[in-house]
C-alpha positions in Angstrom: 99.0 -28.2 -1.0 97.6 -30.2 2.7 95.0 -32.8 1.9 93.3 -31.9 5.1 90.2 -31.3 3.7 88.3 -31.5 6.8 89.3 -28.3 8.2 87.8 -25.4 7.3 88.7 -22.9 4.8 87.9 -19.6 3.0 86.5 -18.4 -0.2 89.6 -17.6 -1.1 91.7 -20.4 0.1 88.8 -22.6 -1.8 89.0 -20.4 -5.0 93.0 -20.4 -5.1 93.1 -23.7 -5.2 90.9 -24.9 -8.2 92.6 -21.7 -10.2 95.5 -23.2 -9.9 94.8 -26.0 -12.8 94.9 -25.6 -16.1 90.6 -23.6 -17.1 89.1 -26.0 -19.7 90.7 -28.9 -18.3 89.0 -28.8 -15.1 85.8 -27.9 -16.5 86.1 -31.6 -18.3 87.5 -33.0 -15.2 84.5 -31.7 -13.2 81.7 -33.0 -16.5 83.1 -36.4 -16.0 82.6 -36.6 -12.6 79.3 -34.6 -12.5 78.5 -38.0 -14.9 79.2 -40.5 -11.9 77.3 -38.4 -9.8 73.6 -39.8 -9.2 70.7 -36.7 -10.3 69.7 -37.5 -7.2 71.5 -38.6 -3.2 67.7 -41.1 -3.1 68.0 -42.7 -6.3 68.1 -46.6 -6.7 71.3 -47.4 -7.1 73.3 -44.5 -7.2 76.2 -44.2 -5.9 75.9 -42.5 -2.8 79.7 -42.2 -1.9 80.1 -40.5 -4.9 77.0 -38.0 -4.6 78.5 -36.6 -0.6 81.8 -37.2 -1.9 81.1 -34.9 -5.1 77.1 -33.5 -4.8 76.5 -31.3 -7.7 76.2 -28.2 -6.2 80.1 -28.5 -4.6 80.8 -29.0 -9.0 79.1 -25.9 -10.2 80.9 -24.0 -7.4 84.5 -25.3 -8.7 83.2 -24.8 -12.9 82.1 -21.4 -11.2 85.9 -20.6 -9.7 88.1 -21.6 -12.6 85.7 -19.9 -15.1 86.0 -16.5 -12.8 89.2 -16.4 -11.5 91.7 -19.3 -13.6 93.1 -18.6 -17.0 93.9 -20.6 -20.0 97.5 -20.3 -19.4 98.1 -22.4 -16.6 99.6 -25.8 -17.2 98.5 -27.8 -14.5 96.3 -30.7 -15.5 93.7 -31.7 -12.6 93.4 -35.4 -11.5 89.9 -36.8 -10.4 91.1 -36.5 -7.0 91.6 -33.3 -7.2 88.2 -32.1 -8.1 86.9 -33.7 -5.5 89.5 -32.2 -2.8 87.5 -29.0 -4.5 84.4 -30.1 -3.7 86.2 -30.9 0.1 87.2 -27.5 0.0 83.4 -26.4 -1.0 81.9 -28.1 1.7 84.0 -27.1 4.7 83.8 -23.7 3.5 84.2 -21.8 6.5 81.0 -20.2 7.2 81.2 -16.1 7.8 77.4 -15.9 8.0 77.1 -18.1 11.3 79.1 -14.6 12.5 76.1 -12.4 12.1 73.2 -12.5 14.1 71.3 -10.8 11.0 72.5 -14.4 9.0 72.7 -16.8 11.9 68.9 -17.6 12.8 67.8 -21.6 12.6 65.7 -19.9 9.5 68.6 -18.7 7.7 70.9 -21.4 8.5 68.5 -23.8 6.8 66.8 -22.1 4.1 69.5 -21.1 2.1 70.9 -24.5 2.8 68.3 -26.5 0.8 68.5 -23.1 -1.6 71.6 -24.2 -2.4 71.0 -28.0 -2.2 67.4 -29.2 -3.8 67.4 -27.5 -7.0 70.3 -29.3 -8.7 68.3 -32.6 -7.6 65.0 -31.9 -9.7 64.8 -34.1 -12.7 62.4 -36.4 -15.0 59.6 -36.0 -16.6 57.7 -33.2 -14.7 61.0 -30.8 -15.9 60.6 -31.5 -19.1 57.2 -31.3 -20.0 56.1 -29.0 -17.8 57.3 -25.9 -20.1 54.6 -27.2 -22.8 51.4 -27.9 -20.7 52.4 -24.6 -19.2 52.9 -22.3 -22.0 51.9 -24.0 -25.1 48.4 -25.2 -23.0 47.6 -22.5 -21.2 43.2 -22.0 -22.2 43.2 -18.3 -22.8 40.8 -17.4 -20.5 42.3 -13.6 -19.7 44.2 -12.2 -22.9 47.6 -11.2 -22.2 50.0 -8.7 -22.4 52.4 -10.7 -23.9 53.5 -14.2 -24.2 52.3 -16.2 -27.3 53.4 -20.0 -28.9 55.4 -17.1 -31.4 56.5 -14.8 -28.5 57.7 -17.8 -26.3 59.6 -19.1 -30.1 61.3 -16.2 -30.3 62.3 -16.2 -26.7 64.0 -19.4 -26.6 65.2 -20.1 -30.3 62.3 -23.0 -31.3 58.6 -23.6 -30.7 58.5 -25.1 -27.1 57.8 -28.8 -28.2 61.0 -28.3 -30.5 62.9 -26.8 -27.9 62.6 -29.9 -25.3 63.1 -31.9 -27.3 66.4 -30.1 -28.3 67.2 -30.2 -24.0 66.6 -34.2 -24.1 69.8 -34.0 -27.1 71.9 -31.8 -25.0 71.0 -34.0 -22.0 71.9 -37.0 -24.0 75.1 -35.4 -25.5 76.7 -34.2 -22.1 75.7 -37.9 -20.7 77.6 -39.8 -23.0 80.2 -37.0 -24.3 82.0 -36.3 -21.0 80.0 -33.7 -20.7 80.5 -31.7 -24.7 78.6 -31.9 -27.4 80.0 -30.0 -30.4 77.7 -28.1 -33.5 80.1 -29.7 -35.9 79.2 -32.7 -35.1 75.4 -31.7 -36.9 77.6 -32.0 -40.6 78.1 -35.8 -39.8 75.7 -37.8 -42.0 74.8 -39.9 -39.1 72.8 -36.5 -38.0 70.9 -36.5 -41.2 68.3 -38.4 -39.1 68.2 -36.5 -36.3 68.1 -33.2 -38.4 64.8 -34.4 -40.3 63.0 -34.1 -37.1 65.5 -30.7 -35.4 66.3 -28.8 -38.0 69.6 -27.9 -37.7 68.4 -23.4 -37.4 66.4 -24.7 -34.3 69.1 -26.5 -32.5 71.8 -23.1 -32.8 69.1 -21.0 -31.6 67.9 -22.5 -28.8 71.7 -23.3 -27.8 72.6 -19.7 -28.4 68.7 -17.9 -26.6 69.3 -20.2 -23.4 71.7 -23.0 -23.6 75.3 -21.4 -23.7 77.5 -18.7 -23.2 81.3 -17.9 -23.5 83.6 -17.4 -20.5 83.2 -13.5 -21.0 79.6 -13.8 -21.1 79.4 -15.6 -17.9 82.9 -13.0 -16.4 79.8 -9.9 -17.4 76.6 -11.7 -16.1 78.4 -12.9 -12.4 79.8 -8.7 -12.0 76.0 -7.3 -12.7 74.8 -10.4 -10.3 76.9 -9.3 -7.3 76.9 -5.6 -8.4 73.1 -5.8 -8.7 72.5 -7.9 -5.5 75.9 -8.0 -3.0 76.1 -11.0 -0.4 78.8 -10.1 2.6 79.3 -12.9 3.9 78.0 -15.5 1.8 80.0 -15.8 -1.1 79.2 -19.3 -0.9 75.6 -18.6 -2.5 76.0 -15.9 -4.9 74.7 -16.3 -8.2 76.4 -19.5 -10.2 76.1 -18.0 -13.8 75.6 -22.1 -14.4 72.7 -21.9 -13.6 70.7 -19.2 -16.1 73.6 -21.2 -18.8 74.5 -24.6 -18.4 77.1 -24.8 -21.2 80.5 -23.3 -21.6 80.9 -22.3 -25.3 84.9 -23.2 -25.7 87.4 -21.1 -28.1 87.3 -24.3 -30.1 83.6 -24.0 -30.6 83.0 -26.4 -28.5 80.3 -26.2 -26.0 80.8 -28.2 -22.4 78.1 -28.7 -19.2 80.4 -28.8 -16.3 77.4 -30.0 -13.9 74.8 -32.1 -16.1 71.7 -31.8 -13.6 71.3 -28.3 -14.4 70.2 -28.9 -18.2 66.8 -30.6 -17.8 65.0 -27.5 -15.9 66.3 -25.2 -18.5 63.4 -24.7 -20.2 60.8 -24.5 -16.7 59.4 -21.2 -16.4 60.8 -20.9 -13.3 64.4 -20.8 -15.0 62.4 -18.4 -17.4 61.8 -15.8 -15.1 64.7 -13.5 -15.8 64.5 -14.7 -19.5 61.0 -12.9 -20.2 61.7 -10.6 -17.1 65.1 -9.3 -19.2 63.0 -8.9 -22.3 59.4 -7.7 -21.8 60.4 -6.6 -17.9 57.3 -6.9 -15.4 54.6 -7.3 -18.6 56.0 -10.5 -18.3 55.6 -11.2 -15.1 52.2 -10.6 -14.7 51.8 -13.4 -17.6 53.1 -15.7 -15.9 51.3 -14.9 -12.7 48.4 -15.7 -15.0 49.8 -18.9 -16.5 50.6 -20.2 -13.2 46.9 -19.5 -12.4 46.0 -21.7 -15.5 47.5 -24.1 -15.4 47.3 -25.2 -11.6 43.2 -25.0 -12.1 43.8 -27.1 -15.0 46.2 -29.4 -13.1 43.1 -29.4 -10.3 40.2 -30.2 -13.3 42.1 -33.9 -13.7 41.2 -35.1 -10.4 38.1 -37.3 -10.6 35.4 -36.9 -8.3 35.6 -33.7 -7.5 34.7 -30.2 -9.2 37.3 -27.0 -9.4 34.9 -23.7 -9.0 37.2 -20.2 -10.5 38.1 -16.9 -8.5 34.8 -15.1 -7.3 34.7 -11.0 -8.1 32.3 -9.6 -5.7 32.0 -5.9 -3.9 33.5 -5.0 -1.0 32.3 -1.5 -0.6 32.3 0.6 -3.3 35.3 -1.5 -4.1 35.7 -4.6 -6.7 37.5 -7.6 -5.0 38.7 -11.2 -5.7 39.1 -13.7 -4.0 41.5 -16.7 -3.5 41.9 -18.6 -7.3 40.3 -22.1 -7.0 37.5 -23.7 -5.1 38.3 -27.3 -5.4 35.2 -29.4 -3.6 35.4 -33.0 -2.2 32.7 -35.1 -0.6 34.1 -34.1 2.1 37.0 -31.3 1.6 36.8 -28.2 0.8 40.5 -26.9 -0.8 40.9 -23.2 -0.9 43.7 -22.7 -3.5 46.0 -19.3 -3.2 48.4 -19.0 -6.9 51.4 -17.7 -6.4 54.4 -17.0 -9.0 56.9 -14.7 -7.4 59.7 -15.9 -8.0 62.1 -15.5 -4.5 65.1 -12.8 -5.4 68.3 -14.2 -5.1 68.6 -12.8 -1.8 65.9 -14.8 -0.4 67.2 -17.7 -1.6 70.7 -17.0 -0.2 68.6 -15.6 2.9 70.5 -12.6 4.0 68.9 -10.4 6.0 65.5 -9.5 4.5 64.8 -12.4 3.4 61.7 -12.1 5.9 60.7 -9.1 4.0 60.8 -11.6 1.2 58.5 -14.0 2.4 56.1 -11.8 4.8 55.2 -10.0 0.7 54.5 -13.1 -1.0 53.4 -15.8 1.4 51.9 -13.2 3.6 49.5 -11.6 1.2 48.7 -14.7 0.0 47.3 -16.1 4.2 45.5 -12.9 4.0 43.6 -13.5 0.9 42.9 -17.0 2.4 40.9 -15.9 5.6 39.3 -12.6 3.2 37.5 -15.5 1.5 37.2 -18.1 4.2 35.1 -15.1 6.0 33.2 -14.3 2.9 32.1 -18.6 2.6 32.0 -19.2 6.4 29.5 -15.8 6.3 27.8 -17.1 3.2 28.2 -14.2 1.2 25.8 -14.7 -1.5 28.0 -14.4 -3.5 30.2 -17.2 -2.7 26.8 -19.8 -1.9 28.1 -22.3 -3.9 30.8 -22.7 -2.0 30.2 -26.1 0.9 30.2 -25.0 4.8 29.2 -28.3 6.2 32.7 -30.1 5.8 36.2 -29.1 6.4 38.1 -26.1 5.2 42.0 -26.4 3.9 44.2 -23.7 2.4 47.0 -23.8 0.2 49.5 -21.6 -1.7 50.2 -22.8 -4.7 54.5 -21.4 -5.3 55.9 -21.6 -8.9 59.3 -21.0 -6.4 59.4 -22.9 -3.9 59.8 -21.2 -0.6 61.0 -23.8 1.5 60.4 -24.4 5.5 57.3 -21.9 5.1 55.8 -24.6 6.5 58.6 -24.5 9.4 60.4 -22.5 10.8 59.3 -19.5 8.5 55.6 -19.2 9.8 57.3 -17.7 13.1 57.0 -14.3 10.8 54.0 -14.9 8.7 50.6 -13.8 10.1 48.4 -16.8 11.5 46.5 -18.9 8.9 42.9 -18.7 9.9 42.6 -22.6 8.6 44.7 -25.3 8.4 47.3 -24.1 5.5 50.5 -25.4 3.6 52.6 -23.7 1.2 53.5 -26.3 -1.5 55.7 -25.3 -5.0 53.8 -26.7 -8.1 56.3 -29.3 -8.4 54.4 -31.1 -6.0 51.3 -29.9 -6.5 51.7 -32.2 -9.8 53.0 -35.3 -7.7 49.6 -34.5 -5.9 48.0 -35.0 -8.9 49.1 -38.3 -9.3 48.5 -40.2 -6.6 44.4 -38.5 -7.0 44.3 -40.7 -10.4 44.0 -43.5 -8.2 42.9 -42.4 -4.7 41.1 -39.7 -3.5 43.6 -37.1 -1.9 41.0 -35.5 0.5 41.7 -37.9 3.3 45.7 -38.1 2.2 45.6 -34.0 2.9 43.1 -34.5 6.3 46.5 -36.8 7.6 49.1 -34.6 7.1 47.1 -31.5 8.0 45.4 -32.7 11.6 46.3 -30.9 14.3 49.6 -32.3 16.3 51.5 -34.2 12.9 54.7 -32.8 12.5 53.8 -33.9 8.4 52.0 -30.2 8.1 55.4 -28.6 8.9 57.0 -31.1 6.0 58.0 -29.7 2.2 54.4 -31.4 0.8 56.6 -33.4 -1.9 57.9 -34.8 1.3 55.1 -36.1 3.0 53.7 -37.3 0.3 56.6 -39.8 -0.4 54.6 -42.5 1.1 52.0 -42.0 -0.5 53.6 -42.8 -3.6 53.9 -45.6 -6.1 56.0 -45.8 -9.0 52.9 -46.0 -11.7 52.0 -42.9 -11.2 51.5 -40.4 -13.8 50.4 -36.3 -13.8 48.3 -37.0 -17.0 48.7 -33.2 -17.8 52.6 -33.5 -17.9 52.7 -37.4 -19.5 49.7 -35.9 -22.1 52.3 -33.1 -23.1 55.6 -35.2 -23.3 53.6 -37.8 -24.8 53.1 -35.3 -28.0 57.1 -34.7 -28.8 57.8 -36.6 -32.0 60.9 -38.5 -30.7 58.8 -39.7 -28.2 56.5 -40.9 -30.7 59.2 -42.5 -32.6 60.2 -44.2 -29.7 63.4 -42.9 -29.4 63.9 -41.3 -26.1 64.2 -42.3 -22.4 61.9 -43.4 -20.1 62.4 -39.6 -18.7 
């Protein structure tokens, strides 16, 4: 083909180019290129040019197109240069959505771009340790419907701590073996020491439960997603089954992870959302909401010098009502917290015509809850007498899933909040709490949320960058990570 990849290409042209290559060889070439791509564009010492030329989301799209439209009969073997060309074609796909009035608003363009790119850059201690802290350390303050340690063991294939160690094993194997993990390696003598810590049956169970699928399984999942959520004009942003199963099981039994960036976050509550929903339906999502609320409270409780109060139950006429989830009282600030575990649906992440409804329903309801609670505090309702009114009050909606541009362009179709309010995913809260171990975060929030400061329109994590120091550690995440047997044995790398 003509190597001019500066022009625009249709998705059909892109997939036709990808399918010309021998399928498994292309997946190997993609995996090898993935190993050269930094985990984040901002990584110090990382090769920024490699990241820009073959970003992980483009590599994932190349792998998807190969599995979905290619076959093992093709004889042409790919070179690394072919992977680079395919990624450039993907980044230059014809933006059909821009010709559709319902899809081309500045909000929609920005939201779908962020949802496409940002999830591939979330790595580190948080993604590895969060499942343990979130699921295993639940306080038990309310009875859950379906979630328990045993239930989660059955869901992911092993106890959460063991499953997390298996994630480290799979990520390390992919990094050092061109993206591969071969279950047959477990029969080799050098694996005896590892198997003494991680039982073979647990490794295989976790792989089978949540990490690997055959190409036929990939096809079926892709077709089901397309039928469930049609996305006209948005082929580029359609569901990629690699995000739910990062490893592809090859015909010889080996596993390959075309994009290593997807491995570490596989067990996070966000990524297990649909796994649990498939097994337990909405009972799981209700439990996840309770677990998320509890986890937020436990995070906030680690902040020195603050008082954290739980939700208030009161009566509104004849009806029982509940306040926001948490009240965090500083000497110079009151922070009202509403926790939301609803995951943004695929259509909203692709910013189709329904995206406004999704934002309004989830975040709009949270804004309303903050406003009602503020009214009770300001009117000095007896049930809220323990919440001070002599200092500024700020609202915060803490979500399980990032709701990008909710602090900026998304405000156009959200109700005007009755108090300064920021929307932030739990990952950003973990970072805020880590900073809060050495300095009061009330001053940071005052500075970010003051009138006229543009940082209140940013993602909270972005606004926190200037306050972050390399030594900052989140207490709950560090405690969870330190419980890993491999970590205690000194054999795991710093996450």
